[in-house]
C-alpha positions in Angstrom: 100.2 -169.7 -55.1 102.8 -170.1 -57.8 105.9 -168.5 -59.3 107.3 -165.1 -60.3 104.3 -164.3 -62.5 102.0 -164.4 -59.5 104.5 -162.7 -57.2 104.9 -159.7 -59.4 108.6 -160.0 -60.4 109.9 -157.5 -62.9 113.0 -155.7 -64.0 115.2 -158.4 -62.5 113.7 -158.6 -59.0 110.7 -158.7 -56.8 110.0 -155.2 -55.5 106.4 -153.9 -55.6 104.3 -156.9 -54.7 101.3 -154.6 -54.5 101.5 -154.3 -58.3 101.3 -158.1 -58.9 98.3 -159.2 -60.9 96.6 -161.0 -57.8 97.0 -157.7 -55.9 95.5 -155.7 -58.7 92.5 -158.2 -58.7 92.1 -157.9 -55.0 92.2 -154.1 -55.3 89.2 -154.1 -57.6 87.2 -156.5 -55.3 86.7 -153.6 -52.8 88.2 -152.1 -49.7 86.8 -154.8 -47.4 88.9 -157.5 -49.1 92.1 -158.3 -47.1 95.0 -159.5 -49.2 98.2 -159.9 -47.2 101.4 -160.1 -49.1 105.1 -159.8 -48.2 107.1 -156.6 -48.9 110.4 -156.5 -50.7 110.6 -152.7 -51.1 113.9 -152.5 -49.2 116.9 -151.8 -51.4 114.5 -151.6 -54.4 114.0 -155.4 -54.3 115.8 -158.7 -54.6 118.0 -159.7 -56.3 118.2 -156.6 -58.5 116.1 -153.8 -59.9 117.5 -152.8 -63.3 115.2 -149.8 -63.6 116.1 -148.3 -60.3 119.8 -149.1 -61.0 119.9 -147.2 -64.3 117.9 -144.3 -62.9 120.5 -143.9 -60.2 123.3 -144.0 -62.7 121.5 -141.3 -64.8 121.3 -139.0 -61.7 125.1 -139.1 -61.4 126.4 -139.5 -64.9 123.7 -138.0 -67.1 121.9 -139.4 -70.1 124.7 -141.4 -71.6 127.3 -144.0 -70.5 130.4 -143.2 -72.6 134.0 -144.2 -72.7 134.7 -141.2 -70.5 132.4 -142.1 -67.6 132.0 -145.9 -68.0 134.6 -146.8 -65.4 133.2 -144.4 -62.7 129.7 -145.6 -63.5 130.9 -149.2 -63.1 132.3 -148.3 -59.7 129.0 -146.7 -58.7 127.1 -149.8 -59.9 129.4 -152.1 -58.0 128.9 -150.1 -54.8 125.1 -150.1 -55.2 124.9 -153.8 -55.9 127.3 -154.6 -53.1 125.0 -152.7 -50.7 121.9 -154.5 -52.0 123.7 -157.9 -51.7 124.8 -157.1 -48.1 121.2 -156.3 -47.1 119.5 -159.4 -48.6 122.3 -161.6 -47.3 121.4 -160.4 -43.8 124.6 -158.6 -43.0 123.0 -155.2 -42.4 120.0 -156.2 -40.3 117.7 -159.1 -39.5 115.2 -159.9 -42.3 112.7 -161.4 -39.8 109.2 -160.0 -40.0 106.4 -160.2 -37.5 103.7 -162.1 -39.5 101.8 -164.7 -37.5 99.7 -166.1 -40.3 100.5 -167.1 -43.9 100.4 -164.4 -46.5 97.6 -164.6 -49.0 100.1 -164.3 -51.8 102.4 -167.4 -51.4 104.0 -167.1 -54.8 107.8 -167.3 -55.0 109.9 -166.5 -58.1 112.0 -169.3 -59.5 109.6 -172.1 -58.2 108.5 -174.9 -60.5 105.7 -177.3 -59.8 107.4 -179.6 -57.3 109.0 -176.8 -55.4 105.5 -175.8 -54.1 105.4 -179.1 -52.3 109.0 -179.5 -51.3 110.8 -176.3 -50.4 110.3 -174.9 -46.9 112.1 -172.4 -44.6 114.3 -175.0 -42.9 115.5 -176.4 -46.2 116.1 -172.9 -47.6 118.0 -171.8 -44.4 120.2 -174.9 -44.6 120.8 -174.4 -48.3 121.9 -170.8 -47.8 124.3 -171.8 -45.0 125.8 -174.8 -46.8 125.6 -174.2 -50.5 127.1 -170.8 -51.2 127.9 -170.4 -54.9 131.7 -170.5 -55.6 131.6 -167.1 -57.4 134.4 -164.7 -57.6 134.7 -162.3 -54.7 133.4 -159.7 -57.2 130.0 -161.3 -57.5 127.5 -158.6 -56.6 124.1 -160.3 -56.6 122.7 -161.7 -53.4 123.7 -165.3 -52.7 120.9 -167.8 -53.2 118.3 -165.0 -53.6 115.5 -167.3 -54.4 115.9 -169.2 -51.1 116.1 -165.9 -49.2 112.8 -164.9 -50.9 111.3 -168.3 -50.0 112.1 -167.8 -46.3 110.5 -164.4 -46.3 107.3 -165.7 -47.9 106.9 -169.2 -46.3 108.0 -168.3 -42.8 108.7 -164.6 -42.4 108.7 -164.7 -38.6 111.4 -167.5 -38.7 109.2 -169.5 -36.3 110.3 -173.0 -35.5 106.6 -174.0 -35.5 106.2 -173.2 -39.2 109.7 -173.7 -40.5 108.7 -177.0 -42.3 105.7 -175.5 -44.1 105.8 -175.6 -47.8 103.8 -173.3 -50.1 101.1 -175.9 -50.3 101.1 -176.4 -46.5 100.5 -172.6 -46.0 97.6 -172.6 -48.5 96.2 -175.6 -46.5 96.4 -173.5 -43.3 94.6 -170.7 -44.9 91.8 -172.9 -46.2 91.4 -174.4 -42.7 90.3 -171.0 -41.4 86.9 -170.9 -43.1 87.9 -172.0 -46.6 89.1 -170.2 -49.6 86.7 -168.6 -52.2 89.2 -168.0 -55.0 92.6 -169.7 -55.4 95.0 -168.9 -58.2 97.5 -171.6 -59.0 100.0 -169.9 -61.4 102.8 -172.5 -61.9 104.7 -174.3 -64.6 106.6 -171.6 -66.4 109.9 -172.5 -64.7 109.6 -176.1 -65.9 110.7 -174.9 -69.3 112.1 -171.3 -69.0 115.6 -172.6 -68.3 115.9 -173.4 -72.0 115.8 -169.7 -72.9 117.8 -168.4 -69.9 120.5 -171.0 -70.4 120.1 -171.2 -74.2 120.2 -175.0 -73.9 117.7 -177.8 -74.0 118.3 -180.5 -71.4 115.3 -182.8 -70.9 114.2 -184.1 -67.6 114.8 -187.7 -66.5 113.3 -189.7 -63.6 115.8 -188.2 -61.2 114.4 -184.7 -61.8 110.9 -185.8 -60.9 109.7 -184.5 -57.5 113.2 -183.4 -56.7 114.6 -180.2 -55.2 115.4 -177.2 -57.4 119.1 -177.4 -56.7 119.2 -181.1 -57.5 117.6 -180.9 -60.9 119.8 -180.9 -64.0 117.2 -180.3 -66.7 116.1 -177.1 -68.3 113.0 -178.6 -69.9 110.5 -181.1 -68.3 109.3 -183.7 -70.6 105.5 -183.4 -71.1 104.9 -186.7 -69.3 107.0 -185.5 -66.3 105.1 -182.2 -66.4 101.8 -184.1 -66.3 102.9 -186.2 -63.4 104.0 -183.3 -61.2 101.0 -181.2 -62.1 98.5 -184.0 -61.4 100.1 -184.4 -58.0 99.7 -180.7 -57.2 96.2 -180.4 -58.6 95.2 -183.5 -56.6 96.3 -181.9 -53.4 94.5 -178.6 -54.2 91.3 -180.4 -55.2 91.0 -181.9 -51.7 91.1 -178.5 -50.0 88.1 -176.4 -49.1 88.4 -174.1 -52.1 85.4 -172.8 -54.1 87.1 -171.7 -57.3 90.5 -172.6 -58.6 92.0 -170.6 -61.5 95.0 -171.9 -63.6 96.7 -170.2 -66.5 98.0 -171.6 -69.8 101.7 -171.0 -70.3 102.9 -168.6 -73.0 105.5 -169.6 -75.5 108.9 -169.0 -73.9 110.3 -167.9 -77.2 108.1 -164.7 -77.2 109.6 -162.7 -74.3 112.5 -160.6 -75.4 115.0 -162.4 -73.1 116.1 -164.0 -76.4 116.5 -161.8 -79.5 115.4 -163.3 -82.7 118.0 -163.0 -85.5 117.7 -164.0 -89.1 120.5 -164.8 -91.6 121.4 -161.8 -93.8 119.0 -159.6 -91.8 115.9 -161.1 -93.4 112.5 -160.7 -91.9 110.8 -163.5 -89.9 109.4 -166.3 -91.9 106.5 -168.3 -90.5 106.8 -166.6 -87.1 110.3 -167.9 -86.3 113.8 -166.6 -86.6 116.9 -168.5 -87.6 118.6 -167.9 -84.2 117.6 -166.9 -80.7 120.5 -165.1 -78.9 120.9 -162.9 -75.8 118.9 -159.8 -75.9 121.9 -157.6 -75.5 123.5 -159.0 -78.7 122.5 -156.8 -81.7 121.6 -158.4 -85.0 124.6 -157.2 -86.8 127.0 -158.2 -84.0 125.6 -161.7 -83.7 127.9 -164.6 -84.7 126.6 -168.1 -84.4 130.1 -169.4 -84.0 130.8 -167.1 -81.1 127.5 -166.4 -79.2 125.3 -168.9 -77.4 122.0 -169.4 -79.1 119.0 -171.6 -79.8 118.1 -172.4 -83.4 114.8 -172.2 -85.2 114.3 -175.9 -84.8 114.9 -175.5 -81.1 112.3 -172.7 -80.9 109.7 -174.8 -82.8 110.4 -177.7 -80.5 110.0 -175.6 -77.3 106.7 -174.2 -78.7 105.4 -177.7 -79.4 106.3 -178.7 -75.8 104.4 -175.7 -74.4 101.5 -176.7 -76.6 101.6 -180.1 -74.9 101.9 -178.5 -71.5 98.8 -176.4 -72.1 96.8 -179.4 -73.3 97.8 -181.1 -70.1 96.7 -178.1 -68.1 93.3 -178.0 -69.9 92.6 -181.7 -69.5 93.6 -181.8 -65.8 91.6 -178.6 -65.1 88.6 -180.2 -66.7 89.1 -183.3 -64.6 89.4 -181.3 -61.3 86.8 -178.6 -62.3 89.4 -175.8 -62.3 88.9 -172.8 -64.5 91.5 -172.2 -67.2 92.7 -168.6 -68.0 93.9 -168.4 -71.6 97.0 -166.3 -70.9 99.0 -167.9 -73.7 96.5 -166.9 -76.4 96.6 -163.2 -75.5 100.4 -163.1 -75.2 100.7 -164.7 -78.6 98.3 -162.1 -80.0 100.5 -159.3 -78.6 103.7 -160.6 -80.2 104.3 -158.2 -83.0 107.7 -159.4 -84.2 106.7 -163.0 -83.9 103.1 -163.0 -85.3 102.7 -159.9 -87.4 99.6 -161.2 -89.2 97.7 -162.6 -86.2 94.5 -160.8 -85.8 93.4 -161.4 -82.1 92.6 -158.3 -80.0 94.8 -158.6 -76.8 94.0 -155.1 -75.5 90.7 -154.3 -73.8 88.9 -151.0 -74.8 89.1 -149.7 -71.2 92.9 -150.0 -71.3 93.1 -148.1 -74.6 90.9 -145.3 -73.2 93.1 -145.0 -70.1 96.2 -144.7 -72.3 94.4 -141.8 -74.2 93.4 -140.1 -70.9 97.0 -140.0 -69.6 99.0 -137.1 -71.0 102.2 -139.2 -70.7 100.8 -142.1 -72.8 98.2 -140.7 -75.1 100.7 -140.7 -78.0 100.8 -144.5 -77.7 97.4 -144.8 -79.3 97.5 -144.4 -83.1 95.0 -142.8 -85.4 93.1 -146.1 -85.7 92.7 -146.3 -81.9 95.2 -149.1 -81.5 98.0 -149.0 -78.9 101.6 -148.9 -80.0 102.9 -151.3 -77.4 104.3 -154.7 -78.0 106.3 -157.7 -76.7 109.6 -156.2 -78.0 112.3 -155.2 -75.6 111.6 -151.6 -74.6 113.0 -149.0 -77.0 112.8 -145.2 -77.0 112.4 -142.9 -80.0 115.8 -141.3 -80.9 114.3 -137.9 -81.2 111.6 -137.7 -78.6 112.9 -140.0 -75.9 109.5 -141.5 -75.5 108.5 -145.1 -75.9 108.9 -146.4 -79.5 108.2 -150.1 -78.9 107.8 -152.6 -76.1 105.9 -151.8 -72.9 104.6 -155.3 -72.1 107.9 -156.9 -70.8 110.2 -155.4 -68.3 113.9 -154.8 -68.5 114.9 -158.4 -67.5 113.3 -159.5 -70.8 111.3 -162.3 -69.2 108.7 -160.7 -66.8 105.9 -158.3 -67.5 105.8 -154.6 -66.8 103.0 -153.4 -64.5 101.0 -152.9 -67.8 101.7 -156.5 -68.7 100.5 -157.6 -65.2 97.4 -155.4 -65.7 96.6 -157.2 -68.9 97.0 -160.5 -67.2 94.8 -159.4 -64.3 92.1 -158.4 -66.8 92.2 -161.9 -68.3 91.7 -163.4 -64.9 89.0 -161.0 -64.0 87.0 -161.9 -67.2 87.4 -165.6 -66.3 86.5 -165.1 -62.7 83.4 -163.2 -63.5 82.2 -166.1 -65.6 82.5 -168.2 -62.4 80.3 -165.8 -60.5 83.2 -163.9 -58.7 82.1 -160.4 -57.7 84.2 -157.3 -58.2 82.9 -154.1 -56.6 85.0 -151.7 -58.7 85.9 -151.5 -62.4 89.5 -152.5 -63.1 91.6 -149.4 -62.4 93.6 -149.0 -65.6 94.6 -145.4 -64.7 96.4 -146.8 -61.6 98.1 -149.5 -63.6 99.4 -147.1 -66.3 100.5 -144.4 -63.8 102.5 -147.0 -61.9 104.4 -148.2 -64.9 107.2 -145.6 -64.9 109.1 -147.4 -67.8 106.3 -146.2 -70.0 105.2 -142.9 -68.3 108.7 -141.7 -67.5 111.3 -143.8 -69.4 114.8 -143.7 -67.9 117.0 -141.3 -69.9 119.8 -143.9 -70.3 117.4 -146.1 -72.3 117.8 -143.5 -75.1 120.8 -145.4 -76.4 119.7 -149.0 -75.5 122.6 -150.7 -77.4 125.2 -148.8 -75.4 123.4 -149.3 -72.1 123.0 -153.0 -72.5 126.6 -153.4 -73.5 127.5 -151.5 -70.3 125.3 -153.7 -68.2 126.6 -156.8 -69.9 130.1 -155.6 -68.9 131.7 -156.5 -72.3 134.6 -154.1 -71.8 137.3 -153.1 -69.3 134.8 -152.3 -66.5 133.9 -156.0 -66.4 137.5 -157.1 -66.0 138.1 -154.5 -63.3 135.0 -154.8 -61.1 132.9 -157.8 -61.9 133.5 -161.5 -61.9 130.5 -162.2 -64.1 128.3 -160.5 -66.6 125.5 -158.9 -64.5 122.7 -159.6 -67.1 123.9 -163.2 -67.7 124.1 -163.9 -64.0 120.6 -162.6 -63.6 119.3 -164.9 -66.2 121.1 -167.8 -64.6 119.1 -167.1 -61.5 115.9 -168.0 -63.3 117.3 -171.3 -64.5 116.3 -174.7 -63.2 119.8 -175.3 -62.0 122.0 -172.2 -61.2 125.7 -172.3 -62.1 128.1 -172.8 -59.2 131.4 -172.0 -60.9 
């Protein structure tokens, strides 16, 4: 149970749930292990799949979006996104699925702690019907996509018998049928991620506590509020018939490349922090603090300090309830090359490095010292070869992992689970993980000129005025915020 990290969200949408880290763990447990999960493969996912989108553009317009073809490409993107929106808004066919029992993966992207105990199908259905965003007619992302996703996870058959079941209720139903051996509770990221998606720090107050997603006005939960909601959730879970509960620490939200660190006068990072944190599609030399939304170094330090407090709360509550803590934050920090260039913690298991070397499409990513050349940077290609130059851990939305990133997370969980006596029948299949990360094994040609591609997707020119009411990338980031814009 949990949020986008447990559901397998990447590249701006939920698509291949079979590549989520819980699914990868279940895969290595053996063929007799049943792990039911929803499918969102239709239309390449919801609300958007940036990788599939740019591959489709490349098929029609070649390896470059130029002044000559930008308007036709924008028309094509508009048509594609309109079709995706129509499907997930239910205009092309019913989204109902015959699934009589709750899925084993109950995670839903966008959920914060209280949402696991509050949001159900009935609430989501009513919200979709009554609270349509007042976007321009040119808006091309599915309306209220998180709530559509919630309906398809919590009550996919749209049954009146289970329309009031929350995520926690569904987990309770599963444990009533003989108990649960291993439960992952991956939650808490969205209690602070709004600060980097909105580039604004608005602290929670009492009205945000135990309130619905749409009613909260904050982007950051105060640690005391985070503790209160997490204690409530952990208390519910502790009363269930569950043998092992695994909870992760939360990585610093300033590490993912959804924000781009920029220093004054182009200087290098000092002390692990940058002077400004702007949108990832704003290049260093283009950034103007008087013009572009941003966080400051002091903001970033404050957010990291809050995450440190969150993680201390997680550790203390986990000890109180005898849950096992998976140190995800420590490994993500170790992989942050731009942020922590001198931090010497090994985040990559030897088996992963060997799998990179075995694959003819990735063996160049291991240097002469046997160290992988992947990082937490936004994905970049080499100008000459068109192969990966940096990145590989985070996907094209700048917030969520690639399949390789999820594989690394799964490996952390596996090590922790084995310490608790959990049995795995098979070695972790790194070959499968790497082969299924096509951003790394077969980078989209349009990524060759990343700056031009991101400017196109951000719709900074004529094509935005002609076809789109809002910047596609910015609208996508708003979707991850605690409170979506309704203007």
